[in-house]
C-alpha positions, 0 to 999 in steps of 0.5 A: 056929629063929633062925640063929646070927649069924657072928662078925666077924673081929677088927679090924686086920691079920691076925696073920701079917702082923705076924710077916712084918713083923718078919722083914723088919725083921730081915733089913734090919737084918742086911744093913745091919750086913753093909754097915757091916762091909764095906770097899772095896778102894781100889786096885782101885777107883782102877784101875777108874776110871783104866781107865774114864777112858782108855777112855770119857772119862767121868770127866774132859774128853774130851781124854784119851780120843781123842788128847788130845781131837782129836775132841771138844775141838778141834771137829767139824772133826777128825771126819775122823780118826774112822775111823782112831780106830775102826779102831785102838780095842782094838789093842795091840802083840800085834795089830800083831805078828799083823798083821805076821805075817799080812802076811808070810805073805800076801806069801810066799803070793803070791810062791810063787804067782807062782813056781809060775805062772812055772814052769808058763809056762816049762814050757809055753813050752819045749814050744811052743819045741820044736814051733816049732823042729821046724817051722823045721827041717821048713821048712829055715830053721834057718840063718835063724831062731833059736828061744828062749824065756823064761817069758813068750814064745817068740821067733823071731829073724831077721837083718836082712840076711835081710829088708832091705838096709842102711839100708832098711825095704823087705822083700827079695823073697827074704824073703817066702818066709821070712815066709810060713813064719813066718806058717804057724807063727804061725797054728798055734801063736800063741794070744796076743799076737804082738809084732814088734820091730825092732833095729839096731846102734849105728852112727848113721844119717842119711838122707832117710827115717830120722833115726836108728836108732829110726826105722829099727827102727820102720819095719822092724818095721812092714814085717813087721807089715803083711806078716803082717797082709796074708798070714796069718790071724793075728788082727790084735788080737794083732799088735803092733810096736815099734822098739827101735833100738840099745837092746837089743843081744845081741852086742858092737857093737865087732865086725862079727859082733856088729853083724850079730847086733844088726841083727835082727827078733824075733817074740815069741809071748807065753804067753796066761796 
């Protein structure tokens, strides 16, 4: 029995494609109609253009965007200011206020830290001064050495007449016993820098050896420096000496008593911190 020949599909596109095409055309017409009925807010559009222009300089020449074109219009020689421009981009008055407040806070924090450290050093130096003063009393030198302190150092003050003859920088033989006891105190308590300062009164001096009080005070400080260096175990790196002349008086130079106090040698034991 002969097989039935299958029917061929009708020519042309399937029927569903015609329906789908009609639908797409209707949708397109609908959106075109909506667009034609819409309106643009010209004020907002102009505002957006101005903002874009000031920020990116894409609507007018580059002159407006960056300092009247300082980076572009005036040539590449001005590019050295690019870093400053980039760092300032986007900052406004509020940012600057916040920056000032931060700097003020940071400054006050540093100041508080400094005050706390100074207070701590002052307390430590007070305790050290009490121990040094006790050692001075035990050595029977209370009438020869005066102990004081600040937040920076503990100070031992010796009268110049105890150590030197008038106008001389050579240590008296009797002064070595005092300096030996001072050396023991320094070995026991000095952990940081030790500065030896020579001071004079304001009476001018002119001799074959010393031209003025500056040279005399420096020579006296150096004599004490060498004695401590040679007769103690204090670290030489920690020892310093300086001549202060008449520049730092502690008493009135108009009286003999005041001048006697000003002629002195000070040994400062600095706080290691």
